[in-house]
N, C-alpha and C positions, 0 to 999 in steps of 0.2 A: 321269789324264787332269784338269785342272783344275775344275776348279765352286766359284765359290757367285756363293750369293743372297741376299737381303734376307728378313730379319727382323722381326719387331718382340716375338716375343712372349717366355718367358725358354728357355732350353734346357734340358732335365735335363741333371742333373751325372754323365755314366759314372766306369764301374767303373775303377778306380787311378787319380786324381786328384784330389787334396789340394784337399778341398770351401775352406777357411782361406785358399783362395791364385786360385780360380777367379772370376774377374769379370767382362760383361758389356756393364755401361758404361762409360760411359767413368771411364778411372783416371786417378790422376796415378803416376808412380815410383812414390810414396813407400809409395801403395798396396798394388802389388805385388809389391816389392820395399824391405826394410820397413831401413832404414838402409846406404841402398844408396850402396858407393860405387864411386870411376870407378879402374881401376885396368889399365886400359890405349885411351887414344885415336891418333887417328889422324884423315888423312880419303885420301878416296876419290874412280873418277870419274879421267874426262878430263881435268877440271881440276884434278883435286886438290882442289872446295871440299865438301865432303860430310863433314860429321865423326860421328865413325862415337866410340862411347865402348859400352863394353863394359864393367859392372857386380858385382859381385859387391856381398849378400846380407848383413848379420850380417855375420858370422867364415868362411864359405864363396866359394871362391873358383869364378866360370863354369870352366868343362871345353868344352878344343877350339872356342871357341867364334870363330867366322871361320877355324879352318884352312887350307877351301879341302879339306879329302880327310876323306875318311868310311873307310875300311880297310873297307868295302863290300863284298862277292862280288856280291850279288842284291838290289836295290834294293825286288828285291817280298818276298823270306819276311821283309824284313829288319822286322819291327813296328813302330820308332820312325823309318823316315821316312818323312816325312810331305809330303815334297814332289807336290804331284798332290793332296794332300785336301784334302778339301771345307771350305769354310768359309763362316758366316753371318754379311751384312751387319749392319750394323745404322746410322742414323743419327740424331747427336747434339744433339736439339732443345735451346732452341727455336734458330731462326739468327740469326748476330752476335757476330764474331770470333771466323771461323774460318784458317787459312791462306791463304792466296794457291796455290791450285789449281798453278799456274807452276811457281810457289817446289817445290813435293815434286814438282815432274813432272820436275827436276835430280835428284831422291835415283833418282825412280826409274830416269834415263837412267843414272845414276850406278852401281848395281847392274846395272843388262843390262854397263855397262862392267868391270865387276868381274866379272863371270860370263861373260867374254866371253877373259879377260886372268887373271885370277887364277884361275876354277873356276864351277865351277853350281854346287854342293853347298856346303854351309861348319853345323856341326854348333851349337848351344844346349846346354848344361846346363847342369843343378838349382843350384839357393843358394836355400839359407833354403825349400823349398817353392819355387822363381818363380827362374828362370832370364831379364836381359834384356840384351835389344842394343838401342840407340842412333841414333839417325842425324838430322844434322840441316843446315835452306837456309832459313837467312835466315827465313820466316816458317814457313813447316815441319818440322815430326819427329814423327815415326813411331817405333816399336818393337815390338819383338815380345818377348810372355814366352814361359817357355815354367810350364807350370800339371804339371810331371811334374815324380816323384821319379826321372825319366832323363831323358842326353843327344840329342835329337834331330837329327835330320840335315831338312835347310830347301832349298829351291831358289830365293836369287833372283832367276829370271825369275821364278820365284811370288812374291815380297815385292814388287820391280818392279810386277809387273800389280795388284794389292792396292795399290799407292799412287797408282799413278795411276783407278783403282776406285771407289775414297775419294772419291779429293781434288775430282772432277768430275763424284761427285753425292751426293755430300752438303754441298754447301754453301746459301748463304743464299737461293735459288730453291730450293732443297726442302725453306725450312724451319728446316738444319742448322748445324751450324759439327766438321764431321767428324763422325769415325766408326771402326767398330773393326771386325776380321770373327773374329770365334768359330768357332775348328777344331769340325765336327759332333763329334767325342769330347767334349772342350772341351780338349783338351790342349796347347792350344797358342791368342793372340789376338795381331794384327798390329793396333793403331791408328795414327790420325794424329790430331795434333793442334796445339793453337801451342804451343807452346816453353818459356813458364814458368806458363798456363794455371792456376792451384791447384783441389784441389778434383773431384770428380767426380759424376757424375750417371747415372743406370741412368733417363732415360727416352727411348724408341727411336721409333723411327717406321717407315712399310712404305717402302721405294718399291719399286715395283708395276714394272718392266715398263721398266724407265729404261737409257739404252742410253750406252758412254761415246762421248763430241763425238765422236777422237779420234780412232772406228775401228770404231765403232754396231756392236759387239756385243750377242748383248738379255745380257739380266743373268742367264742360263746364261751364263757363260762359258767353256768349256773351254781348257786351253789347257798342250800338253804339254809339264813340264820338259822346258829343255835348246833349244827353237821357244821362238819371237816368235810 
């Protein structure tokens, strides 16, 4: 089951995570992927209008990112399959300069389109303490970071749900300009930001009992991988 909730307190670093690579606040790509280089670029979605970039950090390349194949015999017995894993959402303050949530929704739809036509699961692998995949459309950019030395498997439907949830619930009306969702065990996070917003902050604000405007799902949203 998929859970994500909003928190304002710092999270403990889980055992096995490289603490130097753990970010809880707003991060730039350079903060999580030093010396990043684009090694693969493509467009996804029904209209092929969402830019996807696979990054290498330093001298190491990502492994099997967006392969569409996991090679898993049982998701439940693989600790590196994080589909449906809980994450905690932080809204970045103050308001102003955030992405247009409707642009972010285009990315969310593109992820669902790929889930149906490419595969529900993709992989993200290590690259100098972090591995990064970015997706961009107009004013909105989202990226996922693997903060472990292992390759993780994740669901496109889960990423899609996070993009919509953060985009619509961390806006100026909530004194915010985007946000992220950090795995409860600190192994990965997904962030939404402006494509070229510099730097990062670590100030976050709690958003209690907020609802997604299009689905009216409560703060604790439960989504099973592969379902809407």
